[in-house]
MISE-728011 format. One record per residue (C-alpha): residue number from 0; residue in three letters; x, y, z. Coordinates in Angstrom, 3 decimals, padded with zeros to 6 digits. Example, Ala and Ser with C-alpha at 12.3 -4.5 7.8 and 13.67 -1.06 7.14 Angstrom:
REM residues 2
<0; "ALA"; <012.300; -004.500; 007.800>>,
<1; "SER"; <013.670; -001.060; 007.140>>,
REM end
This chain:
REM residues 453
<0; "GLN"; <-020.048; -017.053; 004.321>>,
<1; "ILE"; <-021.098; -013.514; 003.024>>,
<2; "GLU"; <-018.075; -011.904; 001.612>>,
<3; "SER"; <-019.878; -008.836; 000.096>>,
<4; "TRP"; <-023.496; -007.771; 000.091>>,
<5; "ASP"; <-024.742; -004.726; -002.215>>,
<6; "ALA"; <-028.465; -004.573; -001.670>>,
<7; "ALA"; <-028.522; -001.594; -003.744>>,
<8; "GLY"; <-026.768; -002.856; -006.553>>,
<9; "GLY"; <-028.272; -006.245; -006.417>>,
<10; "ALA"; <-024.918; -008.100; -006.222>>,
<11; "ALA"; <-023.399; -010.448; -003.557>>,
<12; "ALA"; <-020.513; -012.775; -002.970>>,
<13; "VAL"; <-021.345; -015.709; -000.909>>,
<14; "TRP"; <-019.374; -018.937; -000.230>>,
<15; "VAL"; <-021.038; -022.019; 000.337>>,
<16; "ARG"; <-019.405; -025.186; 001.419>>,
<17; "VAL"; <-020.821; -028.262; -000.563>>,
<18; "PRO"; <-020.366; -031.726; 000.941>>,
<19; "GLU"; <-019.690; -033.381; -002.354>>,
<20; "ILE"; <-019.550; -032.152; -006.056>>,
<21; "ARG"; <-020.117; -034.853; -008.498>>,
<22; "GLY"; <-018.390; -034.577; -011.841>>,
<23; "ASN"; <-020.485; -034.479; -015.238>>,
<24; "ASP"; <-023.565; -033.623; -013.239>>,
<25; "ALA"; <-026.026; -031.112; -012.072>>,
<26; "GLN"; <-026.531; -030.425; -008.338>>,
<27; "THR"; <-029.094; -027.825; -006.940>>,
<28; "LEU"; <-028.439; -025.325; -004.134>>,
<29; "ARG"; <-031.585; -024.072; -002.726>>,
<30; "LEU"; <-031.503; -020.263; -001.642>>,
<31; "ALA"; <-034.364; -018.712; 000.233>>,
<32; "TRP"; <-034.946; -014.838; 000.715>>,
<33; "GLY"; <-037.572; -012.198; 001.889>>,
<34; "ARG"; <-037.204; -012.727; 005.735>>,
<35; "ASP"; <-036.147; -009.495; 007.239>>,
<36; "ASP"; <-035.750; -011.175; 010.488>>,
<37; "ALA"; <-033.559; -014.056; 009.524>>,
<38; "PRO"; <-030.496; -014.347; 011.741>>,
<39; "ASP"; <-026.939; -013.612; 010.293>>,
<40; "VAL"; <-025.253; -016.898; 010.367>>,
<41; "SER"; <-022.316; -015.892; 008.229>>,
<42; "ASP"; <-019.270; -017.655; 009.337>>,
<43; "GLY"; <-015.917; -018.000; 007.354>>,
<44; "ARG"; <-014.814; -021.093; 009.715>>,
<45; "ALA"; <-017.869; -022.859; 009.036>>,
<46; "VAL"; <-016.916; -022.893; 005.240>>,
<47; "PHE"; <-013.204; -022.645; 005.400>>,
<48; "GLY"; <-012.747; -025.048; 008.476>>,
<49; "ALA"; <-009.360; -026.626; 009.647>>,
<50; "GLU"; <-011.220; -030.002; 009.161>>,
<51; "SER"; <-011.299; -029.354; 005.300>>,
<52; "GLY"; <-007.536; -028.880; 005.421>>,
<53; "PHE"; <-007.244; -025.030; 005.457>>,
<54; "ALA"; <-004.721; -023.203; 007.474>>,
<55; "GLY"; <-005.377; -019.778; 006.375>>,
<56; "VAL"; <-007.807; -018.117; 003.834>>,
<57; "TRP"; <-007.787; -014.444; 002.977>>,
<58; "HIS"; <-010.456; -013.037; 000.552>>,
<59; "MET"; <-008.400; -009.857; 000.438>>,
<60; "GLY"; <-011.340; -007.612; 000.550>>,
<61; "GLU"; <-011.841; -004.311; 002.531>>,
<62; "GLU"; <-009.029; -005.673; 004.850>>,
<63; "PRO"; <-006.712; -008.795; 004.685>>,
<64; "HIS"; <-008.713; -010.813; 007.283>>,
<65; "ASP"; <-007.835; -014.538; 007.907>>,
<66; "GLU"; <-011.141; -016.515; 007.676>>,
<67; "VAL"; <-009.636; -019.384; 009.593>>,
<68; "GLY"; <-007.556; -018.329; 012.433>>,
<69; "ASP"; <-007.709; -014.639; 012.787>>,
<70; "LEU"; <-003.936; -014.231; 012.060>>,
<71; "PRO"; <-003.054; -010.543; 012.702>>,
<72; "ALA"; <-002.003; -008.749; 009.579>>,
<73; "ARG"; <-000.062; -005.380; 009.024>>,
<74; "ASP"; <-000.945; -003.532; 005.947>>,
<75; "THR"; <001.720; -000.889; 004.919>>,
<76; "GLY"; <-000.047; 000.540; 001.886>>,
<77; "THR"; <-002.352; -001.715; -000.135>>,
<78; "THR"; <-005.860; -000.577; -001.287>>,
<79; "ALA"; <-009.051; -002.218; -001.966>>,
<80; "VAL"; <-009.890; -002.958; -005.794>>,
<81; "ALA"; <-012.473; -005.012; -007.514>>,
<82; "GLY"; <-011.255; -008.698; -007.706>>,
<83; "VAL"; <-012.043; -011.948; -009.067>>,
<84; "VAL"; <-014.612; -012.686; -006.480>>,
<85; "GLY"; <-015.917; -009.344; -004.657>>,
<86; "MET"; <-012.958; -007.106; -003.515>>,
<87; "ALA"; <-009.187; -007.746; -003.795>>,
<88; "ARG"; <-006.158; -005.760; -002.769>>,
<89; "HIS"; <-004.021; -003.526; -004.999>>,
<90; "PHE"; <-000.098; -003.484; -004.343>>,
<91; "PRO"; <001.598; -000.320; -005.677>>,
<92; "GLY"; <005.150; -001.537; -005.080>>,
<93; "GLY"; <006.990; -000.742; -001.933>>,
<94; "ALA"; <004.079; -001.834; 000.089>>,
<95; "GLY"; <002.424; -005.178; 000.980>>,
<96; "ILE"; <000.896; -007.152; 003.849>>,
<97; "ALA"; <003.089; -008.627; 006.842>>,
<98; "PHE"; <001.989; -011.518; 009.133>>,
<99; "GLY"; <004.730; -011.146; 011.992>>,
<100; "ASP"; <007.478; -013.950; 012.723>>,
<101; "ALA"; <005.660; -015.951; 015.389>>,
<102; "ILE"; <003.097; -017.880; 013.023>>,
<103; "THR"; <002.407; -021.417; 014.427>>,
<104; "ALA"; <-000.585; -022.263; 012.222>>,
<105; "LEU"; <001.200; -022.880; 009.156>>,
<106; "PRO"; <002.346; -026.347; 007.778>>,
<107; "THR"; <005.564; -027.433; 009.309>>,
<108; "GLY"; <008.509; -030.080; 008.403>>,
<109; "ALA"; <008.188; -031.927; 005.205>>,
<110; "GLY"; <004.331; -032.286; 005.755>>,
<111; "PRO"; <001.698; -032.007; 002.807>>,
<112; "HIS"; <000.773; -028.466; 002.074>>,
<113; "SER"; <-000.823; -026.336; -000.720>>,
<114; "THR"; <-000.684; -022.620; -001.502>>,
<115; "SER"; <-002.757; -020.832; -004.009>>,
<116; "VAL"; <-003.423; -017.256; -005.068>>,
<117; "TRP"; <-005.026; -015.121; -007.817>>,
<118; "PHE"; <-002.919; -012.454; -009.208>>,
<119; "ARG"; <-002.963; -009.714; -011.838>>,
<120; "ALA"; <000.580; -008.305; -012.279>>,
<121; "ALA"; <001.912; -005.136; -014.021>>,
<122; "ARG"; <005.320; -006.436; -014.197>>,
<123; "PRO"; <007.302; -009.694; -013.909>>,
<124; "ASN"; <010.103; -010.644; -011.612>>,
<125; "THR"; <008.184; -010.167; -008.194>>,
<126; "THR"; <006.962; -012.119; -005.289>>,
<127; "LEU"; <003.267; -012.817; -005.033>>,
<128; "VAL"; <003.135; -014.875; -001.612>>,
<129; "GLY"; <005.659; -016.121; 000.670>>,
<130; "TRP"; <005.673; -018.028; 004.037>>,
<131; "GLY"; <008.272; -020.073; 006.057>>,
<132; "ARG"; <011.842; -018.824; 006.975>>,
<133; "GLU"; <014.783; -017.948; 005.085>>,
<134; "GLU"; <016.541; -021.106; 005.728>>,
<135; "ALA"; <017.539; -024.109; 003.770>>,
<136; "GLN"; <014.245; -026.083; 002.449>>,
<137; "GLY"; <012.195; -023.960; 004.787>>,
<138; "LYS"; <010.084; -021.672; 002.781>>,
<139; "VAL"; <007.274; -021.402; 000.040>>,
<140; "VAL"; <007.659; -018.320; -002.089>>,
<141; "LEU"; <005.476; -018.140; -005.252>>,
<142; "GLN"; <007.212; -015.608; -007.750>>,
<143; "TYR"; <006.021; -014.223; -011.184>>,
<144; "ARG"; <009.235; -014.503; -013.286>>,
<145; "SER"; <010.341; -013.389; -016.781>>,
<146; "PRO"; <009.656; -014.576; -019.356>>,
<147; "PRO"; <006.229; -014.531; -017.800>>,
<148; "ARG"; <005.852; -017.700; -015.828>>,
<149; "ILE"; <005.240; -018.980; -012.272>>,
<150; "ARG"; <008.242; -020.259; -010.023>>,
<151; "ALA"; <007.813; -021.701; -006.681>>,
<152; "ASP"; <011.232; -020.901; -004.563>>,
<153; "CYS"; <011.465; -023.508; -001.572>>,
<154; "TYR"; <015.109; -022.905; -000.887>>,
<155; "PHE"; <016.799; -025.790; -002.778>>,
<156; "SER"; <014.213; -028.289; -001.936>>,
<157; "GLY"; <011.824; -030.733; -003.433>>,
<158; "GLY"; <009.328; -027.983; -003.292>>,
<159; "ASP"; <011.074; -025.946; -005.998>>,
<160; "VAL"; <009.104; -026.006; -009.270>>,
<161; "SER"; <008.826; -023.660; -012.324>>,
<162; "GLY"; <005.848; -023.445; -014.802>>,
<163; "THR"; <006.628; -024.171; -018.312>>,
<164; "GLY"; <003.570; -022.056; -019.750>>,
<165; "ARG"; <003.895; -018.433; -020.801>>,
<166; "LEU"; <001.346; -016.230; -019.085>>,
<167; "ALA"; <-000.440; -013.309; -020.540>>,
<168; "PRO"; <000.387; -010.166; -018.733>>,
<169; "GLY"; <-002.190; -008.036; -017.091>>,
<170; "VAL"; <-004.897; -010.527; -016.709>>,
<171; "TRP"; <-006.220; -012.516; -013.646>>,
<172; "THR"; <-004.236; -015.588; -013.333>>,
<173; "HIS"; <-004.865; -018.520; -010.873>>,
<174; "VAL"; <-001.898; -020.445; -009.408>>,
<175; "LEU"; <-001.806; -023.517; -006.939>>,
<176; "HIS"; <001.357; -025.004; -005.660>>,
<177; "THR"; <001.436; -028.399; -003.988>>,
<178; "PHE"; <003.982; -030.477; -002.043>>,
<179; "GLU"; <003.967; -034.065; -000.696>>,
<180; "ALA"; <006.535; -036.664; -000.078>>,
<181; "GLY"; <009.188; -034.998; -002.085>>,
<182; "GLN"; <006.906; -034.122; -005.198>>,
<183; "ALA"; <006.057; -030.513; -006.040>>,
<184; "ARG"; <003.526; -029.503; -008.577>>,
<185; "VAL"; <002.382; -026.172; -009.759>>,
<186; "TYR"; <-001.176; -025.430; -011.377>>,
<187; "VAL"; <-001.906; -022.565; -013.698>>,
<188; "ASN"; <-005.394; -021.740; -014.362>>,
<189; "GLY"; <-006.629; -025.313; -013.368>>,
<190; "ARG"; <-004.101; -027.052; -015.309>>,
<191; "LEU"; <-000.862; -028.804; -014.434>>,
<192; "ASP"; <002.077; -026.507; -015.480>>,
<193; "GLY"; <005.191; -027.933; -013.843>>,
<194; "THR"; <006.463; -030.947; -011.586>>,
<195; "ASN"; <009.421; -031.688; -009.377>>,
<196; "ALA"; <009.908; -035.340; -008.279>>,
<197; "GLN"; <013.470; -035.680; -006.835>>,
<198; "ALA"; <014.269; -038.880; -004.824>>,
<199; "GLY"; <015.280; -038.109; -001.260>>,
<200; "SER"; <014.541; -034.416; -001.719>>,
<201; "THR"; <012.199; -032.961; 001.005>>,
<202; "MET"; <011.260; -029.828; 002.793>>,
<203; "ALA"; <012.021; -028.844; 006.453>>,
<204; "ILE"; <009.804; -025.906; 007.217>>,
<205; "LYS"; <010.343; -024.500; 010.779>>,
<206; "SER"; <007.885; -023.153; 013.328>>,
<207; "PRO"; <007.211; -020.461; 014.236>>,
<208; "ALA"; <007.155; -019.146; 010.566>>,
<209; "ARG"; <006.873; -015.850; 008.890>>,
<210; "MET"; <004.680; -014.654; 006.003>>,
<211; "TRP"; <004.253; -011.832; 003.482>>,
<212; "PHE"; <001.844; -010.955; 000.781>>,
<213; "GLY"; <003.528; -008.996; -002.206>>,
<214; "GLY"; <007.120; -009.361; -001.124>>,
<215; "TRP"; <009.385; -011.476; 001.103>>,
<216; "TYR"; <011.101; -010.416; 004.252>>,
<217; "ASP"; <009.521; -006.790; 003.855>>,
<218; "ASN"; <010.956; -006.449; 000.280>>,
<219; "TYR"; <007.685; -005.423; -001.356>>,
<220; "ASP"; <008.341; -005.628; -004.971>>,
<221; "PHE"; <004.857; -006.856; -006.494>>,
<222; "VAL"; <002.985; -004.431; -008.482>>,
<223; "GLY"; <-000.485; -005.441; -009.163>>,
<224; "ASP"; <-003.455; -007.078; -007.483>>,
<225; "LEU"; <-003.951; -010.165; -005.467>>,
<226; "ASP"; <-007.239; -012.146; -004.558>>,
<227; "GLU"; <-008.162; -015.216; -002.511>>,
<228; "VAL"; <-004.949; -016.288; -000.885>>,
<229; "ARG"; <-005.037; -019.740; 000.696>>,
<230; "VAL"; <-002.612; -022.060; 002.606>>,
<231; "SER"; <-003.742; -025.565; 003.195>>,
<232; "ARG"; <-002.241; -028.458; 005.240>>,
<233; "VAL"; <-003.328; -031.054; 002.657>>,
<234; "VAL"; <-002.345; -031.590; -001.047>>,
<235; "ARG"; <-005.152; -030.278; -003.161>>,
<236; "SER"; <-005.869; -032.782; -006.052>>,
<237; "PRO"; <-005.720; -031.883; -009.697>>,
<238; "GLU"; <-009.544; -032.082; -009.885>>,
<239; "TRP"; <-009.512; -029.470; -006.926>>,
<240; "ALA"; <-007.226; -027.225; -008.915>>,
<241; "ARG"; <-009.547; -027.403; -011.891>>,
<242; "LEU"; <-012.740; -026.999; -009.907>>,
<243; "GLU"; <-011.395; -023.920; -007.981>>,
<244; "TYR"; <-010.418; -022.175; -011.193>>,
<245; "GLU"; <-013.431; -022.937; -012.946>>,
<246; "ASN"; <-015.571; -021.777; -010.048>>,
<247; "GLN"; <-013.892; -018.501; -009.452>>,
<248; "LYS"; <-012.505; -017.199; -012.766>>,
<249; "PRO"; <-014.059; -014.359; -014.467>>,
<250; "LEU"; <-017.215; -015.581; -016.416>>,
<251; "GLN"; <-016.991; -018.586; -014.191>>,
<252; "SER"; <-018.582; -021.890; -015.716>>,
<253; "LEU"; <-019.571; -023.830; -012.703>>,
<254; "VAL"; <-022.343; -022.272; -010.990>>,
<255; "GLY"; <-025.541; -021.269; -012.656>>,
<256; "PRO"; <-028.264; -018.612; -012.237>>,
<257; "VAL"; <-031.535; -019.173; -010.195>>,
<258; "VAL"; <-033.577; -021.419; -012.208>>,
<259; "LEU"; <-036.756; -020.069; -013.533>>,
<260; "PRO"; <-039.944; -022.024; -014.035>>,
<261; "GLY"; <-040.951; -023.599; -017.352>>,
<262; "ASP"; <-039.084; -024.777; -020.438>>,
<263; "GLY"; <-039.386; -022.109; -023.021>>,
<264; "LEU"; <-036.647; -020.272; -024.770>>,
<265; "ALA"; <-037.138; -016.930; -026.523>>,
<266; "LEU"; <-035.030; -013.782; -027.355>>,
<267; "SER"; <-036.161; -010.041; -027.693>>,
<268; "ALA"; <-034.593; -009.686; -031.089>>,
<269; "GLU"; <-034.158; -011.928; -034.027>>,
<270; "ARG"; <-031.382; -009.737; -035.496>>,
<271; "LEU"; <-029.599; -006.297; -034.841>>,
<272; "ASP"; <-028.730; -003.521; -037.326>>,
<273; "LEU"; <-026.351; -000.862; -035.820>>,
<274; "ASP"; <-024.350; 002.122; -036.726>>,
<275; "GLU"; <-020.859; 001.885; -035.470>>,
<276; "GLY"; <-020.530; 003.276; -032.074>>,
<277; "ARG"; <-023.875; 002.258; -030.995>>,
<278; "SER"; <-025.340; -000.502; -028.771>>,
<279; "ALA"; <-028.363; -002.687; -028.275>>,
<280; "THR"; <-029.584; -004.908; -025.489>>,
<281; "VAL"; <-031.135; -008.254; -025.894>>,
<282; "THR"; <-033.178; -010.152; -023.148>>,
<283; "ALA"; <-033.855; -013.758; -022.863>>,
<284; "GLU"; <-036.559; -016.080; -021.561>>,
<285; "ALA"; <-035.045; -019.530; -020.476>>,
<286; "GLY"; <-037.340; -021.391; -018.088>>,
<287; "GLY"; <-035.387; -024.392; -016.616>>,
<288; "ALA"; <-032.113; -023.213; -017.593>>,
<289; "ARG"; <-029.306; -024.404; -015.158>>,
<290; "LYS"; <-026.562; -022.422; -016.969>>,
<291; "ILE"; <-026.673; -019.519; -019.491>>,
<292; "ALA"; <-023.932; -017.677; -021.531>>,
<293; "TRP"; <-023.621; -014.990; -024.241>>,
<294; "SER"; <-020.840; -014.899; -026.716>>,
<295; "VAL"; <-019.968; -012.773; -029.779>>,
<296; "ILE"; <-018.432; -014.315; -032.938>>,
<297; "ARG"; <-016.371; -012.101; -035.187>>,
<298; "ASP"; <-014.060; -013.195; -038.068>>,
<299; "GLY"; <-014.837; -016.989; -036.874>>,
<300; "VAL"; <-013.558; -016.268; -033.365>>,
<301; "GLU"; <-016.003; -016.904; -030.495>>,
<302; "GLU"; <-015.621; -014.925; -027.111>>,
<303; "VAL"; <-017.892; -015.396; -024.104>>,
<304; "VAL"; <-018.950; -011.856; -022.944>>,
<305; "ALA"; <-021.521; -012.664; -020.262>>,
<306; "VAL"; <-022.665; -015.529; -018.222>>,
<307; "ASP"; <-025.688; -016.107; -015.779>>,
<308; "ARG"; <-027.354; -012.930; -017.029>>,
<309; "PHE"; <-030.806; -012.743; -018.925>>,
<310; "SER"; <-029.712; -009.658; -020.845>>,
<311; "CYS"; <-026.694; -008.537; -022.842>>,
<312; "THR"; <-025.802; -005.443; -024.381>>,
<313; "PHE"; <-023.903; -005.586; -027.768>>,
<314; "ASP"; <-021.552; -002.898; -028.493>>,
<315; "ALA"; <-020.945; -002.278; -032.084>>,
<316; "GLY"; <-017.603; -000.626; -031.579>>,
<317; "ARG"; <-015.617; 000.789; -034.648>>,
<318; "VAL"; <-015.485; -000.630; -038.009>>,
<319; "ALA"; <-013.784; 000.247; -041.169>>,
<320; "GLY"; <-016.466; -000.469; -043.781>>,
<321; "ASP"; <-019.649; -002.375; -042.924>>,
<322; "ALA"; <-018.936; -005.639; -040.859>>,
<323; "ALA"; <-021.013; -008.459; -039.609>>,
<324; "ALA"; <-021.114; -010.333; -036.439>>,
<325; "THR"; <-023.155; -012.773; -034.351>>,
<326; "LEU"; <-024.593; -012.788; -030.928>>,
<327; "ARG"; <-025.112; -016.149; -029.576>>,
<328; "PHE"; <-027.248; -017.330; -026.597>>,
<329; "ARG"; <-026.639; -020.687; -025.031>>,
<330; "ALA"; <-028.651; -022.236; -022.415>>,
<331; "VAL"; <-027.811; -025.543; -020.537>>,
<332; "CYS"; <-031.338; -027.197; -019.646>>,
<333; "PRO"; <-032.230; -030.638; -018.260>>,
<334; "GLY"; <-032.904; -031.927; -021.960>>,
<335; "GLY"; <-029.732; -030.725; -023.340>>,
<336; "VAL"; <-028.143; -027.344; -024.586>>,
<337; "LYS"; <-030.133; -024.882; -026.438>>,
<338; "THR"; <-028.615; -022.363; -028.726>>,
<339; "ARG"; <-029.926; -019.165; -030.459>>,
<340; "ASP"; <-027.936; -017.035; -032.813>>,
<341; "ILE"; <-028.674; -013.469; -033.666>>,
<342; "PRO"; <-027.043; -011.936; -036.805>>,
<343; "VAL"; <-025.703; -008.535; -036.485>>,
<344; "THR"; <-024.861; -005.925; -039.049>>,
<345; "ILE"; <-022.730; -003.053; -038.170>>,
<346; "ARG"; <-022.790; -000.014; -040.718>>,
<347; "GLU"; <-019.930; 002.281; -040.912>>,
<348; "ALA"; <-021.040; 005.622; -039.943>>,
<349; "ILE"; <-018.146; 007.671; -038.841>>,
<350; "PRO"; <-015.295; 008.553; -041.337>>,
<351; "GLU"; <-011.846; 007.533; -040.565>>,
<352; "PRO"; <-009.562; 010.369; -040.002>>,
<353; "ALA"; <-007.749; 011.846; -043.097>>,
<354; "PHE"; <-004.315; 013.222; -041.781>>,
<355; "THR"; <-001.019; 014.232; -042.981>>,
<356; "LEU"; <002.186; 014.602; -040.948>>,
<357; "GLU"; <004.093; 017.851; -040.841>>,
<358; "ALA"; <007.839; 017.694; -039.945>>,
<359; "PRO"; <011.251; 018.877; -040.931>>,
<360; "ALA"; <012.581; 017.103; -043.959>>,
<361; "THR"; <016.014; 016.215; -042.267>>,
<362; "TRP"; <017.143; 015.882; -038.800>>,
<363; "ASP"; <020.628; 015.675; -037.167>>,
<364; "GLY"; <019.507; 013.396; -034.337>>,
<365; "ARG"; <020.557; 015.777; -031.644>>,
<366; "THR"; <018.247; 018.821; -031.860>>,
<367; "ALA"; <014.586; 018.275; -030.846>>,
<368; "ILE"; <012.112; 018.442; -033.774>>,
<369; "GLU"; <008.259; 017.928; -033.601>>,
<370; "VAL"; <005.988; 015.891; -035.910>>,
<371; "VAL"; <002.414; 017.106; -035.871>>,
<372; "PRO"; <-000.731; 015.497; -037.515>>,
<373; "ARG"; <-003.083; 017.566; -039.423>>,
<374; "ILE"; <-006.595; 016.080; -039.753>>,
<375; "ALA"; <-008.382; 017.475; -042.823>>,
<376; "ASN"; <-011.896; 016.017; -042.237>>,
<377; "PHE"; <-012.214; 016.688; -038.389>>,
<378; "PRO"; <-015.164; 019.007; -038.697>>,
<379; "ALA"; <-016.971; 016.215; -040.518>>,
<380; "MET"; <-016.087; 013.704; -037.764>>,
<381; "ALA"; <-017.063; 016.355; -035.165>>,
<382; "ALA"; <-020.611; 016.633; -036.699>>,
<383; "LEU"; <-021.076; 012.991; -036.026>>,
<384; "GLY"; <-020.233; 013.073; -032.413>>,
<385; "VAL"; <-016.396; 012.597; -032.386>>,
<386; "GLY"; <-014.695; 014.301; -029.533>>,
<387; "GLU"; <-010.905; 014.457; -029.262>>,
<388; "ILE"; <-008.746; 012.282; -031.591>>,
<389; "GLY"; <-006.217; 009.830; -030.002>>,
<390; "ALA"; <-003.021; 008.771; -031.433>>,
<391; "GLU"; <-000.341; 006.047; -030.671>>,
<392; "TRP"; <003.149; 007.014; -031.640>>,
<393; "GLU"; <006.216; 004.769; -032.373>>,
<394; "ALA"; <009.544; 005.805; -033.801>>,
<395; "GLY"; <012.178; 003.605; -035.406>>,
<396; "PRO"; <013.856; 001.356; -036.728>>,
<397; "PHE"; <016.915; 002.664; -034.601>>,
<398; "ALA"; <016.543; 003.738; -030.840>>,
<399; "VAL"; <014.921; 007.141; -030.609>>,
<400; "VAL"; <014.177; 009.202; -027.276>>,
<401; "SER"; <010.848; 010.814; -027.844>>,
<402; "GLU"; <007.793; 012.397; -025.878>>,
<403; "PRO"; <004.210; 013.406; -026.576>>,
<404; "ALA"; <003.785; 017.046; -027.502>>,
<405; "SER"; <000.783; 019.210; -027.949>>,
<406; "GLY"; <-001.063; 016.403; -029.903>>,
<407; "GLY"; <002.238; 015.480; -031.814>>,
<408; "LEU"; <005.476; 013.788; -031.005>>,
<409; "ARG"; <008.704; 015.487; -030.141>>,
<410; "LEU"; <011.790; 013.616; -031.201>>,
<411; "LEU"; <014.666; 014.341; -028.870>>,
<412; "HIS"; <017.562; 012.123; -029.652>>,
<413; "ALA"; <018.688; 009.307; -031.931>>,
<414; "PHE"; <021.028; 006.542; -030.871>>,
<415; "LYS"; <022.670; 006.050; -034.318>>,
<416; "SER"; <025.877; 007.501; -036.005>>,
<417; "GLY"; <026.654; 007.948; -039.596>>,
<418; "ARG"; <023.848; 008.759; -042.384>>,
<419; "VAL"; <020.664; 006.670; -042.050>>,
<420; "GLY"; <018.321; 007.012; -045.258>>,
<421; "ASP"; <014.704; 006.928; -044.821>>,
<422; "ALA"; <014.504; 006.095; -041.003>>,
<423; "VAL"; <010.818; 005.776; -040.205>>,
<424; "GLY"; <008.610; 007.464; -037.695>>,
<425; "ARG"; <005.204; 005.865; -037.704>>,
<426; "VAL"; <001.833; 007.325; -036.581>>,
<427; "GLY"; <-000.798; 004.571; -036.310>>,
<428; "ARG"; <-004.169; 003.578; -034.855>>,
<429; "MET"; <-005.688; 007.182; -035.005>>,
<430; "ALA"; <-009.386; 007.149; -034.497>>,
<431; "GLY"; <-012.187; 009.436; -033.183>>,
<432; "GLN"; <-012.966; 008.940; -029.799>>,
<433; "VAL"; <-016.815; 008.405; -029.458>>,
<434; "PRO"; <-018.431; 008.770; -025.898>>,
<435; "GLY"; <-018.639; 005.424; -024.527>>,
<436; "LEU"; <-016.452; 003.802; -027.064>>,
<437; "GLU"; <-012.980; 002.432; -026.745>>,
<438; "GLY"; <-012.405; 000.697; -030.051>>,
<439; "VAL"; <-009.924; 002.358; -032.365>>,
<440; "GLY"; <-009.116; 001.691; -036.092>>,
<441; "ALA"; <-007.366; 003.279; -038.937>>,
<442; "GLU"; <-004.438; 003.443; -041.225>>,
<443; "VAL"; <-000.742; 003.880; -040.553>>,
<444; "VAL"; <001.067; 006.776; -042.182>>,
<445; "GLU"; <004.706; 006.657; -042.519>>,
<446; "LEU"; <007.183; 009.885; -042.300>>,
<447; "GLY"; <010.592; 009.265; -043.964>>,
<448; "VAL"; <013.276; 011.147; -041.849>>,
<449; "ALA"; <016.931; 011.279; -042.910>>,
<450; "ARG"; <019.195; 011.292; -039.830>>,
<451; "ARG"; <022.561; 013.226; -040.602>>,
<452; "GLY"; <025.941; 013.302; -038.826>>,
REM end
């Protein structure tokens, strides 16, 4: 099934049903192209068929379309956004997707079932996906709770289960909930994160059922993005959970590139020498490679930055003093893994901002005052291409109401009584904003403020 196809951009998302996937092995998928008269055989049911256990599959692209049964959807205000695979849907809060109250295609009773979704949340204590009815033991509602974790609310039944791991906010996360014979499991990013096995505890899901994405019973509280929602009439295995995550995650590790002929490996550069704020692109030749990946090593920490691409652009970013890094290319070939390292030297070329803070010497905590940074060496920074200077402010240690003001910070009110000596307002992480550069660096300057009265 072709989910998306961008001929101009050279990118596509195509789902392929593979009869069998063997562990610890390499398998070949053969693709052909170049026939303009080839018939369009893209078919969601051929890939996500009921015979494979699917009750509903939503790719969440330009519209929330059910690939299995064409279940009608009512979108109350979500929008398309880049997702994990192809496009996804953005939920602004107060809006979501409803599927009515007469759904007969979903699992019923205490039968086995699985529910999965990719999500990227802006805040916790919200509902991702829910189906069933608001009756005892009759629903499956996946929630993102606080502290950041996953909770499956199944109305006091054996389907109830909470994840134990803490989730990183604002990143794509995969969740799979399963239930069978009184035992529930929840997997997060392909790994088991919580179980619930209670003797005699079951579920009693009635039909027809209801379903919502981004809320429950039209109470849409989710803010963030959802992608690849799936409901199945079978229990997906731990191996399925891991495989689904590894195949779909950003920088996925399952499917490799088109295999090129030959068996040689060569890179276009042996080393890189860059000024901060600059970038360089390295290309690779890797005949026979089944999987390729690029990673950057800084301060002993390795991070994968690209997969299945025969070129990689290294961005030097901002540094305080000269710095070193390593660009690593790794190719998985029939004879083993081949690795090449490119040492990178990054030279400091842009001066750090030298600034002072101007503010009244004392503050009564009630009358608004302003703290303004004065940057002494901005002309020298501007001569090297620096544009506007960015600043992040925080005030403390007690609670202070503040707001940005004309490049500075306005302190409005302090929630403290009595004299507080040397309360600290901090200005930190100031750096020149270079076009195309997001990194920041710099020192923290502290301003002592006495709060009287």
